[in-house]
C-alpha positions in Angstrom: 0.0 -0.1 -0.1 1.4 3.4 -1.1 1.9 6.1 2.1 0.3 9.2 1.5 2.4 12.5 1.1 2.8 14.7 3.7 2.0 18.5 3.5 2.8 21.8 5.2 1.2 25.1 4.6 3.0 28.1 4.7 0.9 31.8 5.3 -2.1 31.1 7.2 -4.3 34.1 6.3 -7.0 33.9 3.9 -5.7 31.8 1.5 -3.5 29.5 3.4 -6.2 28.7 6.4 -9.6 30.6 5.7 -12.7 29.3 5.9 -14.7 28.5 2.9 -17.9 29.0 4.2 -17.2 32.5 4.3 -17.8 32.3 0.4 -20.7 29.5 0.5 -23.8 30.5 -1.7 -21.4 33.4 -3.2 -19.8 31.8 -5.7 -20.5 29.0 -8.6 -20.3 25.4 -7.9 -16.5 23.6 -8.3 -14.8 26.8 -6.0 -15.4 25.5 -2.7 -13.4 24.4 -0.5 -11.0 27.0 -1.3 -8.4 27.5 1.1 -5.2 25.3 1.2 -5.9 23.7 4.5 -9.0 22.8 3.9 -8.4 21.6 0.3 -5.5 19.5 1.1 -8.0 17.7 3.8 -10.0 16.9 1.1 -7.6 15.9 -1.5 -6.8 12.2 -1.7 -2.9 10.9 -1.5 -1.8 13.6 1.0 -1.8 14.6 4.4 -1.6 18.0 6.1 1.0 17.7 8.7 1.9 21.2 9.7 1.2 24.9 9.6 3.2 27.5 9.5 3.1 31.3 9.6 5.3 34.4 11.1 2.8 36.1 12.6 1.0 35.0 15.5 -2.5 36.2 15.2 -2.7 33.9 11.9 -2.0 31.1 13.8 -4.3 31.6 17.2 -7.4 29.2 17.2 -5.8 26.8 14.4 -4.5 24.1 16.8 -8.3 23.3 17.7 -8.8 23.2 14.1 -6.1 21.2 12.9 -4.9 19.1 16.2 -3.1 16.4 13.6 -0.8 19.4 13.0 2.7 20.5 14.2 2.9 24.7 14.2 5.7 26.6 13.3 6.6 30.6 13.2 9.8 29.7 10.9 9.6 28.3 7.7 12.8 26.8 7.3 12.1 25.1 11.0 8.9 23.7 9.3 11.0 22.3 6.6 13.9 21.2 8.5 11.8 19.5 11.0 9.2 17.9 9.5 11.2 17.2 5.7 7.4 17.6 3.9 6.6 16.1 0.4 4.8 19.0 -0.9 4.5 22.6 0.7 1.8 25.3 -0.2 3.1 28.8 0.1 0.3 31.4 0.8 2.2 34.1 1.9 2.8 37.7 0.5 4.6 37.9 -3.0 7.8 39.3 -1.4 8.9 36.5 0.7 7.7 33.7 -1.5 11.3 34.1 -3.4 13.2 32.9 -0.5 11.0 30.3 0.7 10.7 28.5 -2.7 14.2 28.9 -3.0 15.0 27.1 0.5 12.5 24.2 -0.3 13.8 23.6 -3.4 17.1 23.3 -2.6 16.1 21.2 0.7 14.5 18.2 -0.9 10.9 19.4 -1.4 9.4 17.5 -3.8 6.2 19.4 -4.8 5.4 23.0 -4.4 2.1 25.0 -5.0 2.7 28.8 -4.9 -0.1 31.1 -4.9 0.1 34.6 -7.7 1.5 36.1 -8.3 4.7 34.1 -8.5 7.7 36.7 -8.0 8.2 40.5 -8.5 10.3 40.5 -11.7 10.9 38.3 -14.2 14.5 37.6 -13.2 13.1 35.9 -10.0 10.4 34.0 -12.0 13.3 32.7 -14.2 15.6 31.7 -11.7 12.8 29.8 -10.0 11.5 27.6 -12.8 15.1 27.0 -13.7 15.7 25.9 -10.1 12.6 23.7 -10.4 14.0 22.6 -13.7 17.5 21.7 -12.2 16.0 19.8 -9.1 13.2 18.2 -10.4 10.9 19.9 -8.1 7.1 20.0 -9.0 6.0 23.6 -9.6 2.6 24.5 -9.5 1.3 27.8 -9.6 -2.1 29.2 -7.9 -4.2 30.0 -11.2 -7.4 27.3 -10.4 -9.3 28.0 -13.1 -7.0 25.8 -15.4 -8.4 23.0 -12.6 -11.9 24.1 -12.7 -14.1 21.2 -14.5 -16.2 23.7 -16.4 -13.1 25.3 -17.8 -11.4 22.0 -18.4 -14.6 21.2 -20.7 -14.9 24.6 -22.2 -10.8 23.2 -23.2 -11.7 19.9 -24.5 -14.6 21.4 -26.6 -12.3 23.8 -28.2 -10.0 20.6 -28.7 -12.7 18.9 -30.4 -13.4 21.4 -33.1 -16.6 22.4 -31.6 -16.0 26.2 -33.0 -13.7 25.5 -35.3 -10.0 27.0 -35.1 -9.9 29.3 -32.3 -9.3 33.3 -33.4 -9.9 35.4 -30.0 -10.3 35.0 -26.3 -11.4 38.0 -24.6 -11.1 37.7 -20.9 -13.7 39.9 -18.9 -12.0 40.2 -15.4 -12.6 43.6 -14.3 -11.3 46.7 -13.8 -8.4 45.0 -11.8 -5.5 44.9 -10.2 -2.1 43.2 -12.1 -0.9 40.8 -9.6 -4.4 40.7 -7.7 -6.0 39.5 -10.8 -4.4 39.2 -13.8 -2.6 36.0 -13.4 -5.5 34.2 -13.9 -6.4 36.3 -16.6 -3.3 35.5 -18.3 -3.0 31.8 -17.4 -6.2 31.6 -19.2 -4.9 32.8 -22.4 -1.8 30.1 -22.4 -4.9 27.5 -20.9 -7.1 28.0 -23.8 -5.3 28.6 -26.7 -3.1 25.6 -26.0 0.0 27.8 -26.4 3.1 29.3 -24.0 4.6 31.3 -27.0 3.9 35.0 -26.7 4.6 37.3 -30.0 3.5 40.9 -28.6 2.0 42.5 -25.6 0.2 45.7 -25.7 -1.5 47.4 -22.5 -2.6 50.7 -20.8 -3.0 51.0 -16.9 -4.8 53.6 -14.8 -2.0 55.9 -14.6 -2.6 57.1 -11.1 -2.1 53.5 -10.5 1.7 53.2 -11.2 3.7 54.5 -8.7 7.3 54.8 -9.8 9.2 54.1 -6.5 12.0 57.3 -6.6 15.2 55.3 -5.9 15.0 52.7 -9.0 13.9 53.9 -12.2 12.3 50.1 -12.8 11.2 49.6 -9.9 7.1 50.1 -9.6 5.7 50.6 -6.0 2.5 49.4 -6.8 0.0 47.0 -8.2 -1.3 48.8 -11.2 -5.0 48.4 -12.6 -4.9 47.5 -15.4 -7.6 49.1 -18.1 -6.4 46.5 -21.1 -4.4 44.5 -22.7 -4.2 43.2 -26.3 -1.7 39.5 -26.2 -0.9 37.7 -29.6 0.3 34.2 -29.3 2.4 32.8 -31.9 -0.6 30.4 -33.0 -1.7 33.4 -34.2 -4.6 33.9 -31.3 -5.5 37.0 -30.5 -6.2 37.8 -26.4 -8.0 40.6 -24.9 -8.1 41.5 -21.5 -11.1 44.2 -21.3 -12.3 45.7 -18.0 -15.8 44.3 -18.8 -16.8 43.0 -15.1 -18.9 39.5 -14.4 -15.6 37.0 -14.8 -16.4 35.4 -17.7 -14.7 34.4 -20.9 -15.4 34.5 -24.7 -13.9 32.6 -27.2 -14.2 33.2 -30.6 -13.6 30.6 -33.4 -14.2 30.7 -37.2 -17.1 28.0 -36.7 -18.9 29.4 -33.9 -18.4 31.0 -30.4 -18.5 30.3 -26.9 -18.2 31.7 -23.8 -17.7 30.7 -20.0 -20.0 32.5 -18.0 -19.7 33.8 -14.4 -16.6 32.3 -13.2 -17.5 28.6 -14.4 -20.9 28.3 -13.7 -22.1 27.5 -17.1 -20.5 27.4 -20.6 -22.8 29.1 -23.7 -22.1 27.8 -27.2 -23.3 29.4 -30.3 -22.8 27.8 -33.9 -24.4 28.1 -37.2 -27.3 26.1 -38.5 -26.1 22.9 -39.7 -25.6 23.1 -43.9 -26.1 26.5 -43.2 -23.5 29.0 -45.2 -23.5 32.2 -42.9 -21.5 34.1 -40.3 -24.6 34.2 -38.0 -23.8 31.7 -35.2 -28.0 31.2 -33.9 -28.0 28.0 -32.8 -27.7 28.2 -28.4 -26.8 25.2 -27.1 -26.0 25.9 -22.5 -23.2 23.1 -21.1 -23.9 23.0 -17.4 -21.7 20.7 -15.6 -21.7 19.7 -11.7 -18.0 19.6 -10.4 -17.6 16.8 -8.3 -14.5 18.5 -6.2 -13.0 22.3 -5.9 -10.9 23.6 -8.1 -7.7 23.5 -5.7 -8.8 20.1 -4.3 -7.9 19.2 -8.2 -4.8 20.8 -8.4 -3.4 19.8 -5.2 -4.5 16.3 -6.2 -2.4 16.9 -9.7 0.3 17.6 -7.8 0.4 14.6 -5.9 -0.1 12.5 -8.7 2.9 14.6 -10.3 5.4 14.2 -7.7 4.1 10.4 -7.4 5.4 10.0 -11.0 1.9 9.3 -12.5 1.1 12.4 -14.5 2.1 13.5 -17.5 2.1 16.1 -18.8 1.6 18.5 -15.2 -1.3 20.2 -14.9 0.3 23.4 -15.8 4.1 23.2 -17.3 7.0 25.8 -15.9 6.7 27.4 -19.5 3.1 27.9 -19.0 4.0 29.8 -15.4 6.9 31.5 -17.3 4.5 32.8 -20.3 2.0 34.0 -18.1 4.2 36.0 -15.8 6.1 37.6 -19.0 2.7 38.6 -19.8 1.9 40.5 -16.6 5.2 42.5 -16.6 4.6 43.1 -20.5 1.5 44.4 -19.6 3.4 47.4 -17.3 6.0 47.3 -19.6 4.0 48.2 -22.4 2.4 51.1 -20.2 5.1 52.5 -19.3 6.5 53.0 -22.9 3.4 54.6 -23.7 1.2 51.8 -24.7 3.6 51.0 -27.4 3.0 47.2 -28.4 6.4 45.5 -27.1 8.0 42.3 -27.7 8.0 39.8 -24.7 11.8 39.0 -24.9 12.4 42.8 -24.6 11.2 43.2 -21.1 14.2 44.2 -18.3 14.0 40.9 -16.2 15.2 43.7 -13.5 11.5 45.3 -13.7 10.1 45.0 -10.4 6.6 45.2 -9.0 5.6 45.3 -5.8 2.1 44.2 -5.7 1.6 47.1 -2.9 -1.4 48.7 -2.1 -1.4 50.9 0.8 0.7 48.9 3.4 -0.5 45.5 1.8 1.0 43.3 -1.0 -0.3 41.0 -3.3 
């Protein structure tokens, strides 16, 4: 009998250990449980054995909820003493880099880290390179790719349901680059099936881009993205727009598809059989009842990957790099006056702190 892997959660705030009950009735099916602790308890093949947070107030009260866990205030002690197979990281971004670096150098086999991955492309490239060299399975908290409705949409695209995919329009609202749009850029790679970016053009709200006085390449804020146009090497054109509603629109040469309201359902529009027309009047609604939450699916995928029973991984390092490059490219394009930029020409030392007031994404 194969024993379960062991896991430690580092960062016990809202995403790490917050109760999912706060979202009951507010989100579509397939999102709860949401927090790392609850999702690990619901996932197969893994045991939650430790919780870690440098803030005492984040740990207070959790001992009674998770009596099976050991508690730590130092992530190095948690990793060194428990030697977990997997860690999940739900800290603010500035502290993620050193945690991931230490974990990958100290035999942690699998890591799930909340978005965004890092504060610069230089850090992103270093971390993905380290994952390659150490053989660490690195997953990233962009969980729509693990939600069954979005997976179904991708499968329909692969089956040619709307013909050749031409456009992706992501409607995630007038929101911040690091706070919301890692999800947007990952949907572009996930649904297009392409992780090679040709060009990026974007505009941010001017007053949301705060340049640090100490450095010309340090954005000391989390810029609000107004719009972005991303051309993939495959020819797919992606648009991130300010429309609210958390829907994603997919346009093909034979029809269109909309993943509505954060995965609540899929709407497919096609032309009538045998019709020669540019109109797509035939509508079909596809509704699923997800069996597990997206986060549980992500954790189970990571467990399978660590055990060597899943190929390819639920998210590749190349996809993580591409999604991150789009984020930094949006800000770099804005700083260049909204010009179209080459993703490979983005300064790797461009830093985005993700700061809003005294808080960080």
